C-alpha positions in Angstrom: 116.7 133.4 117.9 117.2 131.8 114.4 114.4 131.2 112.0 113.9 128.0 110.1 114.0 128.1 106.4 110.7 127.1 104.9 111.0 124.2 102.4 110.0 124.8 98.8 106.7 123.1 98.1 106.2 120.6 95.3 106.2 121.9 91.8 103.1 121.3 89.8 101.1 122.7 87.0 99.4 125.2 89.3 102.6 126.9 90.6 105.0 126.9 87.7 104.4 130.5 86.6 103.1 130.6 83.2 102.5 132.2 79.9 100.1 134.9 80.9 97.6 132.5 82.5 96.2 133.5 85.9 97.6 131.7 88.9 95.4 129.4 90.7 94.2 130.6 94.1 96.6 129.4 96.9 99.5 128.7 94.5 102.7 130.6 94.9 104.8 131.9 92.1 108.5 131.2 91.7 109.2 134.9 92.3 107.4 134.8 95.7 109.2 131.6 96.7 112.6 133.0 95.8 111.8 136.3 97.6 110.8 134.4 100.7 114.0 132.3 100.6 116.1 135.5 100.2 114.4 137.0 103.2 115.0 133.8 105.2 118.7 133.7 104.4 119.0 137.4 105.2 117.3 136.8 108.6 119.7 133.9 109.3 122.7 136.1 108.5 121.4 138.9 110.7 120.8 136.4 113.6 124.4 135.1 113.1 125.8 138.6 113.1 123.9 139.4 116.3 125.1 136.2 118.0 128.7 137.0 117.1 128.3 140.5 118.4 126.8 139.3 121.7 129.7 136.9 122.1 132.3 139.6 121.4 130.7 142.0 123.9 130.3 139.3 126.6 126.5 139.3 126.6 126.7 135.5 126.0 129.3 132.9 126.6 127.6 130.1 124.7 129.9 129.6 121.8 128.0 126.5 120.7 124.9 128.5 119.9 127.0 131.2 118.2 128.8 128.7 116.0 125.5 126.9 115.2 123.9 130.2 114.1 127.0 131.1 111.9 127.0 127.6 110.3 123.3 127.7 109.7 123.6 131.1 108.0 126.6 129.9 106.0 124.8 126.7 104.8 121.7 128.7 103.8 123.8 131.2 101.9 125.7 128.4 100.1 122.4 126.7 99.1 121.0 130.0 97.9 124.1 130.5 95.7 123.7 127.0 94.3 120.2 127.8 93.3 121.3 131.1 91.8 124.0 129.4 89.8 121.4 126.8 88.5 119.1 129.6 87.5 121.8 131.4 85.6 122.9 128.2 83.9 119.2 127.6 82.8 118.9 131.2 81.6 122.1 130.8 79.5 120.8 127.5 78.1 117.5 129.1 77.1 119.4 132.0 75.5 121.3 129.6 73.3 118.2 127.9 72.0 117.3 128.5 68.4 113.8 129.4 67.5 
């Protein structure tokens, strides 16, 4: 029913993005990690919506599973928003740097 959110791997010199340097084979870029996390959160929200819909139509009576799906989607979304806010803060900080 619900998918697990994949953990973000360790950050190292090979997967930090870069200044025009080619990525090492097998490393993932920040863009790819963020896109995967967005997709995972979206899937969790779709699963929660489907579970609520099934409860409302009487297809399921297991309110515990429905509440777990909704809470999991909510937690994933809140974590995603926290990451977004940190990214925006970092961007603003970089903007204010003098060269």
